N, C-alpha and C positions, 0 to 999 in steps of 0.2 A: 599583600592579596589577601583574602579572609582562610580564615587558620581553615575550615572546613572543603573549601576549593584544595589548600595544601595536601589535607588527610586523605584526601579524592586522590589528585597526582601522585604520592606516593603508595598508596593501594594499587592504583594503576598500574606500579614502576614495579613492586613487589610483583605482580604475575607477571608479567614481559622478564624478570629477574629469577630465577627461582632461586631457594634462601641460600641452597649448595645445590652443588653440581661435584659427586665426590667421585673419585678415579680412582681405582687399585692403583697404586706405580709403583714396583718393588723396585727399587733403585740402586745397585750397589755399586759404590765408588772405594779408592784406598781408603777414608777419613772414617765415610758416611757412608750409611745407608737410608733410605728416604724409604718409609715404611705407607708413608699416602699424604695424598694431596687433593686438597678441596680449594675450590674457590665459589665463594659467594658473592655480595655486594652488598655495602652497605650507606643507606640513606643518610646525606650530610645537610647539620642544620645549616639556616639561611647563610650564615655568616660563620665561617670556620677562621680562625686565625692562620691554626698553622696547613698551608695547601702541598705540604711536602710529602711526598715515597718514603715511608721508612721501612724500615725492616725489624721487627725483634722478636725477642729471646724468651720462652717461658721455660723454667727447668720445676714438671710436675711432679716428680717424685725423686728426690734427691740420692736417694740409694742407686737409682737407675741408671744407666748412661741413655736415655731418653730425654727427648727437648722438643717445643712444639717451636716451630719456627714461620712467625706469621707477618709477609711483606704487603704492606700494606701503600698501592696502588696512588699515583694523582686524582684529583680531585677531576672528574668526568661528567660529563651532561645528558640530556637525551639526544642529541647528535652520536652519540656515540652506542657501539654495542656491547649488550651484556654478555657477548656472549667473547669472553676473552685467551684469544687461544697462549699453550701453554706450552714449553718445549726445557725438559731435563738433561743436562748435560755433566760426567764428570769431570772432575782439573784434579790436576796434582792433587789438591790438600781440602778436596770437598765435593762440591759444587756447582754450579750456575743453572739458577731458573733465568728461561725467557719468559714475560709475560708480553704480547701482543696484543694493542689493544686499536680496534676497525672505530670509524671516525667515517661520518656521513662525508662523501666526496661534495655535495652541492653546500655544503655548511658555510653560511658565510661572513662569519665572527658575530651571529646574533642571534638569539634564539627566546622563542614566548613561552611564557612561564617554562621557562627550564627548569628540571629539577636534576640537584645536583646526588651523587657518588660517586662512591670509590672502590673498588674492585682492590678485592682481599683474598687472599692465597694465602691458607691456613696448609701446614705437612709437620707430619711425625717424623721425625728425626731421629734413629737411633746412629750414636757413636760408636766407632770399632776401631777408636786412636783417642789418646787426651783433649787432645780438639778437630774441627775442621774449620772450613771456610764456606762460609756462602755467598754466593753473589747472583746478586736479584737484579736483572736486566729488563725494564721497561719500554716496550717501543711503542710507537704510534705508525697506523696507516691510513689510508683513506681504501674509503670504495673499491677506487679504481684498480686498487695495489701501491699506489706509491706511498713511495716513506715520506715521514712526518719528521720533520728535523727542529720543531718546535710550533706552539700550539697555546692558546688561552681558550678556557672556560667562562662565561657570563656565569657570573655576577662577577668575577675576581677577577686583575688585571693583571696576574702573572706571566708572563712570556717562559713559561715550559719549557724545559730543550730536548730533546729526546736524542740517544738515548739517557733513558735516565738509570746510573748505574749506583748498585748500592753495595757496599760488601760486610759483610758479621762474621768474626772467631765465635764459634759455638765452644764450648769447655767443657767435661763434665764434671757433676758438681765436685769431687773431690780434685780435679785441678784445677780450679776455682780458689780452691782454700790460698791456697798460696803464696 
């Protein structure tokens, strides 16, 4: 596909998917406090070697008990809604973020000029204890409401199983040096 057409598709996609959708979510759990959660969508290059969902942690201020948790979802396409629903719940050791992707029920396995993207959820998290556990669960459902237990996104041949469950332990900067 010519580069100009690809750029036009990405431009249209960026209009459909706002760069960020911030919602102030102040959720206090035993070990952590979630100060904010921000959902965004990022375009994916034509071929990506790693299509798995991942959760990353960054420590922007070593003196503070604050971390940035970023959950990258699976590779999606134009058949998937950019409106990813999120739910945040406390657990005994931290919190669980459940993100639900909605796919068109009329999707039949191929998409003409599919534009790949992946959801990115960024959270500002304060640690109330030396460590906490972040769980991220990615679910998919059809526009009919039916749950999806596996799906593919063209041009990738990966049969992604749902739900995708990821767990990450976050620690205060001082407890990491031990």
